[in-house]
DRENRORO-90073 format. One record per atom (N, C-alpha, C, O): chain; atom name; x, y, z; residue number from 1. Coordinates in pm, whole numbers, plus 50000, padded with zeros to 5 digits. Example, Ala and Ser with C-alpha at 12.3 -4.5 7.8 and 13.67 -1.06 7.14 Angstrom:
BEGIN
SITE kette atom    px    py    pz  nr
SITE     A    N 51319 49431 50780   1
SITE     A   CA 51230 49550 50780   1
SITE     A    C 51320 49670 50780   1
SITE     A    O 51424 49668 50846   1
SITE     A    N 51285 49775 50708   2
SITE     A   CA 51367 49894 50714   2
SITE     A    C 51290 50003 50787   2
SITE     A    O 51341 50114 50804   2
//
This chain:
BEGIN
SITE kette atom    px    py    pz  nr
SITE     A    N 50082 49894 49994   1
SITE     A   CA 50004 50019 50018   1
SITE     A    C 50110 50125 50004   1
SITE     A    O 50223 50127 50052   1
SITE     A    N 50044 50221 49922   2
SITE     A   CA 50107 50354 49921   2
SITE     A    C 50048 50476 50023   2
SITE     A    O 49930 50511 50028   2
SITE     A    N 50148 50525 50093   3
SITE     A   CA 50097 50628 50191   3
SITE     A    C 50168 50753 50177   3
SITE     A    O 50288 50753 50154   3
SITE     A    N 50099 50865 50190   4
SITE     A   CA 50172 50989 50194   4
SITE     A    C 50140 51061 50317   4
SITE     A    O 50023 51073 50354   4
SITE     A    N 50249 51116 50391   5
SITE     A   CA 50242 51187 50505   5
SITE     A    C 50288 51299 50511   5
SITE     A    O 50404 51321 50479   5
SITE     A    N 50191 51411 50562   6
SITE     A   CA 50248 51544 50513   6
SITE     A    C 50281 51596 50689   6
SITE     A    O 50237 51543 50790   6
SITE     A    N 50364 51704 50680   7
SITE     A   CA 50401 51781 50827   7
SITE     A    C 50419 51903 50778   7
SITE     A    O 50417 51920 50656   7
SITE     A    N 50442 52016 50873   8
SITE     A   CA 50492 52127 50847   8
SITE     A    C 50375 52237 50884   8
SITE     A    O 50409 52355 50893   8
SITE     A    N 50257 52205 50902   9
SITE     A   CA 50159 52322 50913   9
SITE     A    C 50151 52353 51045   9
SITE     A    O 50194 52277 51132   9
SITE     A    N 50094 52469 51070  10
SITE     A   CA 50066 52532 51193  10
SITE     A    C 50025 52665 51181  10
SITE     A    O 49993 52706 51070  10
SITE     A    N 50021 52747 51289  11
SITE     A   CA 49979 52931 51305  11
SITE     A    C 50098 52977 51261  11
SITE     A    O 50203 52922 51294  11
SITE     A    N 50094 53077 51188  12
SITE     A   CA 50181 53173 51169  12
SITE     A    C 50108 53320 51133  12
SITE     A    O 49992 53328 51094  12
SITE     A    N 50199 53434 51153  13
SITE     A   CA 50158 53557 51141  13
SITE     A    C 50163 53586 51010  13
SITE     A    O 50245 53528 50938  13
SITE     A    N 50082 53672 50964  14
SITE     A   CA 50105 53731 50835  14
SITE     A    C 50235 53786 50815  14
SITE     A    O 50294 53853 50899  14
SITE     A    N 50289 53750 50672  15
SITE     A   CA 50399 53782 50642  15
SITE     A    C 50523 53694 50679  15
SITE     A    O 50637 53722 50642  15
SITE     A    N 50487 53577 50759  16
SITE     A   CA 50583 53462 50795  16
SITE     A    C 50596 53361 50711  16
SITE     A    O 50543 53381 50602  16
SITE     A    N 50651 53255 50724  17
SITE     A   CA 50706 53153 50652  17
SITE     A    C 50677 53034 50722  17
SITE     A    O 50690 53025 50844  17
SITE     A    N 50629 52925 50634  18
SITE     A   CA 50639 52776 50663  18
SITE     A    C 50674 52699 50562  18
SITE     A    O 50670 52739 50446  18
SITE     A    N 50717 52569 50598  19
SITE     A   CA 50778 52466 50500  19
SITE     A    C 50675 52350 50505  19
SITE     A    O 50659 52313 50622  19
SITE     A    N 50604 52285 50422  20
SITE     A   CA 50558 52169 50423  20
SITE     A    C 50609 52084 50375  20
SITE     A    O 50680 52111 50279  20
SITE     A    N 50597 51938 50419  21
SITE     A   CA 50687 51854 50348  21
SITE     A    C 50570 51721 50361  21
SITE     A    O 50484 51707 50448  21
SITE     A    N 50605 51627 50233  22
SITE     A   CA 50518 51529 50207  22
SITE     A    C 50603 51411 50176  22
SITE     A    O 50689 51416 50088  22
SITE     A    N 50577 51297 50249  23
SITE     A   CA 50682 51179 50215  23
SITE     A    C 50590 51065 50149  23
SITE     A    O 50486 51036 50208  23
SITE     A    N 50617 51007 50047  24
SITE     A   CA 50538 50886 49994  24
SITE     A    C 50637 50762 50030  24
SITE     A    O 50756 50752 49999  24
SITE     A    N 50560 50675 50099  25
SITE     A   CA 50618 50543 50139  25
SITE     A    C 50529 50400 50073  25
SITE     A    O 50413 50410 50033  25
SITE     A    N 50601 50281 50071  26
SITE     A   CA 50515 50196 50003  26
SITE     A    C 50638 50137 49899  26
SITE     A    O 50751 50185 49891  26
SITE     A    N 50585 50020 49822  27
SITE     A   CA 50668 49932 49742  27
SITE     A    C 50670 50043 49596  27
SITE     A    O 50614 50006 49493  27
SITE     A    N 50729 50159 49602  28
SITE     A   CA 50702 50263 49502  28
SITE     A    C 50813 50225 49393  28
SITE     A    O 50923 50189 49435  28
SITE     A    N 50792 50232 49264  29
SITE     A   CA 50883 50209 49172  29
SITE     A    C 50922 50346 49102  29
SITE     A    O 51037 50365 49061  29
SITE     A    N 50828 50435 49091  30
SITE     A   CA 50868 50571 49067  30
SITE     A    C 50744 50665 49081  30
SITE     A    O 50632 50613 49087  30
SITE     A    N 50756 50787 49085  31
SITE     A   CA 50671 50899 49112  31
SITE     A    C 50664 50981 48989  31
SITE     A    O 50769 51021 48939  31
SITE     A    N 50537 51012 48932  32
SITE     A   CA 50525 51093 48816  32
SITE     A    C 50511 51251 48886  32
SITE     A    O 50601 51306 48950  32
SITE     A    N 50379 51306 48856  33
SITE     A   CA 50349 51430 48914  33
SITE     A    C 50333 51430 49056  33
SITE     A    O 50275 51335 49108  33
SITE     A    N 50385 51543 49138  34
SITE     A   CA 50350 51559 49257  34
SITE     A    C 50309 51701 49286  34
SITE     A    O 50363 51793 49224  34
SITE     A    N 50221 51722 49374  35
SITE     A   CA 50146 51875 49391  35
SITE     A    C 50084 51884 49524  35
SITE     A    O 50048 51790 49595  35
SITE     A    N 50074 52022 49551  36
SITE     A   CA 50022 52057 49675  36
SITE     A    C 49865 52123 49631  36
SITE     A    O 49853 52207 49542  36
SITE     A    N 49775 52080 49692  37
SITE     A   CA 49663 52152 49693  37
SITE     A    C 49595 52216 49821  37
SITE     A    O 49627 52163 49928  37
SITE     A    N 49513 52312 49825  38
SITE     A   CA 49459 52337 49941  38
SITE     A    C 49300 52378 49941  38
SITE     A    O 49246 52415 49837  38
SITE     A    N 49239 52370 50047  39
SITE     A   CA 49106 52398 50060  39
SITE     A    C 49059 52472 50185  39
SITE     A    O 49067 52415 50294  39
SITE     A    N 49007 52604 50174  40
SITE     A   CA 48957 52689 50249  40
SITE     A    C 48820 52651 50304  40
SITE     A    O 48741 52589 50232  40
SITE     A    N 48792 52682 50414  41
SITE     A   CA 48638 52660 50473  41
SITE     A    C 48541 52716 50367  41
SITE     A    O 48560 52834 50338  41
SITE     A    N 48438 52651 50303  42
SITE     A   CA 48349 52697 50229  42
SITE     A    C 48408 52719 50059  42
SITE     A    O 48346 52780 49973  42
SITE     A    N 48517 52666 50044  43
SITE     A   CA 48574 52663 49917  43
SITE     A    C 48598 52557 49872  43
SITE     A    O 48604 52459 49947  43
SITE     A    N 48618 52544 49735  44
SITE     A   CA 48655 52413 49671  44
SITE     A    C 48805 52402 49677  44
SITE     A    O 48878 52501 49685  44
SITE     A    N 48855 52262 49673  45
SITE     A   CA 48991 52234 49665  45
SITE     A    C 49074 52287 49550  45
SITE     A    O 49029 52245 49443  45
SITE     A    N 49184 52370 49535  46
SITE     A   CA 49218 52425 49445  46
SITE     A    C 49370 52365 49444  46
SITE     A    O 49418 52313 49544  46
SITE     A    N 49444 52380 49312  47
SITE     A   CA 49594 52335 49291  47
SITE     A    C 49678 52455 49325  47
SITE     A    O 49656 52562 49268  47
SITE     A    N 49764 52445 49405  48
SITE     A   CA 49850 52540 49450  48
SITE     A    C 49954 52536 49392  48
SITE     A    O 50001 52649 49380  48
SITE     A    N 50035 52436 49336  49
SITE     A   CA 50153 52418 49285  49
SITE     A    C 50170 52263 49251  49
SITE     A    O 50139 52170 49326  49
SITE     A    N 50230 52253 49116  50
SITE     A   CA 50268 52117 49078  50
SITE     A    C 50410 52105 49020  50
SITE     A    O 50461 52195 48953  50
SITE     A    N 50481 51974 49052  51
SITE     A   CA 50613 51985 48995  51
SITE     A    C 50607 51832 48928  51
SITE     A    O 50585 51736 49003  51
SITE     A    N 50627 51813 48799  52
SITE     A   CA 50656 51689 48720  52
SITE     A    C 50772 51631 48751  52
SITE     A    O 50860 51703 48799  52
SITE     A    N 50798 51489 48729  53
SITE     A   CA 50923 51424 48735  53
SITE     A    C 51037 51474 48674  53
SITE     A    O 51150 51453 48717  53
SITE     A    N 51010 51539 48578  54
SITE     A   CA 51125 51602 48487  54
SITE     A    C 51136 51766 48545  54
SITE     A    O 51221 51841 48497  54
SITE     A    N 51065 51802 48627  55
SITE     A   CA 51094 51924 48705  55
SITE     A    C 51020 52058 48654  55
SITE     A    O 51055 52169 48694  55
SITE     A    N 50926 52041 48571  56
SITE     A   CA 50827 52134 48500  56
SITE     A    C 50745 52179 48645  56
SITE     A    O 50693 52096 48720  56
SITE     A    N 50744 52297 48663  57
SITE     A   CA 50647 52355 48768  57
SITE     A    C 50555 52446 48741  57
SITE     A    O 50570 52525 48648  57
SITE     A    N 50457 52447 48810  58
SITE     A   CA 50319 52534 48762  58
SITE     A    C 50293 52593 48915  58
SITE     A    O 50341 52537 49014  58
SITE     A    N 50228 52690 48920  59
SITE     A   CA 50182 52763 49030  59
SITE     A    C 50047 52827 49005  59
SITE     A    O 50031 52879 48894  59
SITE     A    N 49943 52832 49097  60
SITE     A   CA 49834 52918 49077  60
SITE     A    C 49873 53047 49096  60
SITE     A    O 49968 53066 49173  60
SITE     A    N 49820 53139 49042  61
SITE     A   CA 49873 53306 49032  61
SITE     A    C 49882 53371 49158  61
SITE     A    O 49965 53459 49180  61
SITE     A    N 49790 53329 49246  62
SITE     A   CA 49810 53405 49381  62
SITE     A    C 49929 53374 49460  62
SITE     A    O 49970 53451 49547  62
SITE     A    N 49992 53252 49431  63
SITE     A   CA 50118 53234 49509  63
SITE     A    C 50248 53245 49441  63
SITE     A    O 50355 53224 49497  63
SITE     A    N 50234 53283 49300  64
SITE     A   CA 50355 53302 49226  64
SITE     A    C 50438 53412 49312  64
SITE     A    O 50392 53514 49363  64
SITE     A    N 50568 53367 49315  65
SITE     A   CA 50664 53464 49401  65
SITE     A    C 50668 53466 49535  65
SITE     A    O 50729 53553 49598  65
SITE     A    N 50603 53370 49590  66
SITE     A   CA 50581 53354 49724  66
SITE     A    C 50615 53219 49783  66
SITE     A    O 50679 53188 49883  66
SITE     A    N 50558 53150 49697  67
SITE     A   CA 50588 52981 49711  67
SITE     A    C 50651 52912 49629  67
SITE     A    O 50643 52938 49509  67
SITE     A    N 50732 52803 49677  68
SITE     A   CA 50825 52729 49604  68
SITE     A    C 50806 52579 49621  68
SITE     A    O 50824 52520 49727  68
SITE     A    N 50768 52522 49505  69
SITE     A   CA 50766 52366 49526  69
SITE     A    C 50918 52294 49451  69
SITE     A    O 50984 52315 49349  69
SITE     A    N 50923 52205 49563  70
SITE     A   CA 51040 52138 49499  70
SITE     A    C 51016 51974 49542  70
SITE     A    O 50917 51941 49607  70
SITE     A    N 51113 51880 49499  71
SITE     A   CA 51102 51743 49531  71
SITE     A    C 51239 51695 49534  71
SITE     A    O 51335 51741 49472  71
SITE     A    N 51237 51600 49611  72
SITE     A   CA 51367 51493 49634  72
SITE     A    C 51328 51369 49611  72
SITE     A    O 51264 51303 49693  72
SITE     A    N 51373 51320 49476  73
SITE     A   CA 51315 51189 49418  73
SITE     A    C 51367 51082 49498  73
SITE     A    O 51301 50979 49511  73
SITE     A    N 51503 51099 49563  74
SITE     A   CA 51563 50983 49626  74
SITE     A    C 51482 50946 49764  74
SITE     A    O 51480 50833 49812  74
SITE     A    N 51412 51065 49824  75
SITE     A   CA 51324 51042 49932  75
SITE     A    C 51183 51043 49920  75
SITE     A    O 51102 51042 50012  75
SITE     A    N 51157 51045 49778  76
SITE     A   CA 50994 51033 49736  76
SITE     A    C 50926 51148 49825  76
SITE     A    O 50823 51120 49887  76
SITE     A    N 50980 51273 49832  77
SITE     A   CA 50938 51358 49935  77
SITE     A    C 50899 51510 49811  77
SITE     A    O 50965 51547 49714  77
SITE     A    N 50803 51552 49853  78
SITE     A   CA 50785 51681 49789  78
SITE     A    C 50756 51794 49922  78
SITE     A    O 50714 51763 50033  78
SITE     A    N 50791 51937 49870  79
SITE     A   CA 50815 52030 49948  79
SITE     A    C 50729 52156 49903  79
SITE     A    O 50722 52189 49785  79
SITE     A    N 50667 52223 50002  80
SITE     A   CA 50620 52358 49983  80
SITE     A    C 50688 52457 50077  80
SITE     A    O 50671 52456 50199  80
SITE     A    N 50772 52546 50008  81
SITE     A   CA 50820 52663 50107  81
SITE     A    C 50711 52773 50077  81
SITE     A    O 50679 52802 49962  81
SITE     A    N 50662 52827 50178  82
SITE     A   CA 50579 52923 50167  82
SITE     A    C 50623 53070 50259  82
SITE     A    O 50630 53080 50382  82
SITE     A    N 50645 53163 50171  83
SITE     A   CA 50693 53296 50218  83
SITE     A    C 50571 53390 50211  83
SITE     A    O 50467 53361 50153  83
SITE     A    N 50596 53512 50281  84
SITE     A   CA 50525 53612 50274  84
SITE     A    C 50374 53570 50307  84
SITE     A    O 50292 53606 50223  84
SITE     A    N 50329 53503 50408  85
SITE     A   CA 50194 53439 50419  85
SITE     A    C 50083 53541 50433  85
SITE     A    O 50101 53640 50504  85
SITE     A    N 49974 53522 50371  86
SITE     A   CA 49868 53601 50394  86
SITE     A    C 49755 53538 50468  86
SITE     A    O 49748 53415 50471  86
SITE     A    N 49663 53616 50529  87
SITE     A   CA 49555 53549 50583  87
SITE     A    C 49477 53459 50483  87
SITE     A    O 49428 53355 50525  87
SITE     A    N 49464 53493 50357  88
SITE     A   CA 49383 53419 50260  88
SITE     A    C 49451 53278 50212  88
SITE     A    O 49391 53199 50137  88
SITE     A    N 49576 53257 50262  89
SITE     A   CA 49648 53134 50242  89
SITE     A    C 49583 53058 50330  89
SITE     A    O 49574 52941 50291  89
SITE     A    N 49524 53086 50459  90
SITE     A   CA 49465 52987 50520  90
SITE     A    C 49387 52885 50474  90
SITE     A    O 49307 52911 50384  90
SITE     A    N 49394 52764 50521  91
SITE     A   CA 49361 52632 50435  91
SITE     A    C 49398 52514 50499  91
SITE     A    O 49475 52507 50596  91
SITE     A    N 49348 52430 50449  92
SITE     A   CA 49400 52259 50482  92
SITE     A    C 49495 52238 50352  92
SITE     A    O 49451 52273 50242  92
SITE     A    N 49605 52188 50361  93
SITE     A   CA 49699 52172 50259  93
SITE     A    C 49711 52018 50237  93
SITE     A    O 49723 51940 50331  93
SITE     A    N 49707 51982 50114  94
SITE     A   CA 49713 51833 50102  94
SITE     A    C 49792 51840 49972  94
SITE     A    O 49787 51916 49875  94
SITE     A    N 49882 51714 50009  95
SITE     A   CA 49981 51666 49873  95
SITE     A    C 49905 51562 49823  95
SITE     A    O 49811 51501 49874  95
SITE     A    N 49975 51546 49684  96
SITE     A   CA 49914 51462 49593  96
SITE     A    C 50021 51417 49512  96
SITE     A    O 50122 51485 49495  96
SITE     A    N 49999 51283 49452  97
SITE     A   CA 50101 51212 49387  97
SITE     A    C 50048 51119 49316  97
SITE     A    O 49963 51040 49356  97
SITE     A    N 50108 51126 49176  98
SITE     A   CA 50076 51003 49085  98
SITE     A    C 50179 50903 49059  98
SITE     A    O 50269 50923 48978  98
SITE     A    N 50166 50791 49128  99
SITE     A   CA 50251 50701 49169  99
SITE     A    C 50233 50550 49086  99
SITE     A    O 50123 50499 49063  99
SITE     A    N 50352 50494 49049 100
SITE     A   CA 50343 50364 49000 100
SITE     A    C 50421 50289 49097 100
SITE     A    O 50541 50308 49114 100
SITE     A    N 50338 50187 49173 101
SITE     A   CA 50400 50111 49280 101
SITE     A    C 50374 49962 49246 101
SITE     A    O 50327 49924 49138 101
SITE     A    N 50409 49882 49346 102
SITE     A   CA 50407 49739 49328 102
SITE     A    C 50273 49689 49264 102
SITE     A    O 50265 49615 49166 102
SITE     A    N 50162 49747 49342 103
SITE     A   CA 50024 49729 49299 103
SITE     A    C 49947 49803 49163 103
SITE     A    O 49825 49796 49144 103
SITE     A    N 50038 49871 49076 104
SITE     A   CA 50004 49963 48985 104
SITE     A    C 50001 50093 49002 104
SITE     A    O 50036 50143 49109 104
SITE     A    N 49962 50156 48909 105
SITE     A   CA 49959 50317 48891 105
SITE     A    C 49826 50370 48941 105
SITE     A    O 49716 50333 48899 105
SITE     A    N 49850 50470 49047 106
SITE     A   CA 49747 50535 49070 106
SITE     A    C 49741 50665 49157 106
SITE     A    O 49846 50682 49219 106
SITE     A    N 49648 50762 49177 107
SITE     A   CA 49665 50902 49220 107
SITE     A    C 49627 50888 49382 107
SITE     A    O 49523 50838 49426 107
SITE     A    N 49728 50939 49456 108
SITE     A   CA 49721 50934 49566 108
SITE     A    C 49709 51048 49662 108
SITE     A    O 49757 51149 49611 108
SITE     A    N 49666 51068 49776 109
SITE     A   CA 49635 51208 49850 109
SITE     A    C 49681 51172 49988 109
SITE     A    O 49657 51060 50034 109
SITE     A    N 49754 51271 50062 110
SITE     A   CA 49777 51299 50205 110
SITE     A    C 49666 51306 50288 110
SITE     A    O 49555 51285 50238 110
SITE     A    N 49675 51328 50399 111
SITE     A   CA 49576 51356 50513 111
SITE     A    C 49527 51498 50524 111
SITE     A    O 49415 51535 50558 111
SITE     A    N 49622 51564 50492 112
SITE     A   CA 49596 51724 50507 112
SITE     A    C 49661 51793 50623 112
SITE     A    O 49663 51736 50731 112
SITE     A    N 49709 51901 50610 113
SITE     A   CA 49776 51968 50729 113
SITE     A    C 49732 52118 50727 113
SITE     A    O 49750 52199 50636 113
SITE     A    N 49682 52133 50824 114
SITE     A   CA 49609 52289 50844 114
SITE     A    C 49738 52411 50847 114
SITE     A    O 49846 52396 50905 114
SITE     A    N 49700 52513 50781 115
SITE     A   CA 49804 52633 50785 115
SITE     A    C 49692 52744 50813 115
SITE     A    O 49593 52773 50745 115
SITE     A    N 49736 52795 50925 116
SITE     A   CA 49662 52913 50948 116
SITE     A    C 49732 53033 50967 116
SITE     A    O 49807 53035 51064 116
SITE     A    N 49724 53134 50897 117
SITE     A   CA 49795 53267 50883 117
SITE     A    C 49686 53379 50956 117
SITE     A    O 49572 53401 50915 117
SITE     A    N 49744 53439 51063 118
SITE     A   CA 49651 53502 51153 118
SITE     A    C 49760 53614 51249 118
SITE     A    O 49880 53590 51259 118
SITE     A    N 49704 53718 51305 119
SITE     A   CA 49790 53779 51397 119
SITE     A    C 49716 53756 51520 119
SITE     A    O 49761 53796 51627 119
//
């Protein structure tokens, strides 16, 4: 079985920074795209940033210049560095991965980590 475990969320003041991590575990052969989504109360889940296996990166416009996605393929881990945080960044952040493993290929989600930006 494949599992994604996130860490790094918390409470931060506006203008502050956080770094989220998401590690995939299991009998993994390779991981294609990895991404971070977020869902604020009363809103739909939205894609924040995505990074492919070849390093192509996309961001939602609202985080460009503030957030940085990266991955460590040796550790099957994706990171999201969030700087200059704003109250509107408050949400539950979920990692996502397209994984090829012993059981086949599938799309997997982490359990979510809360990020709260407030004074």
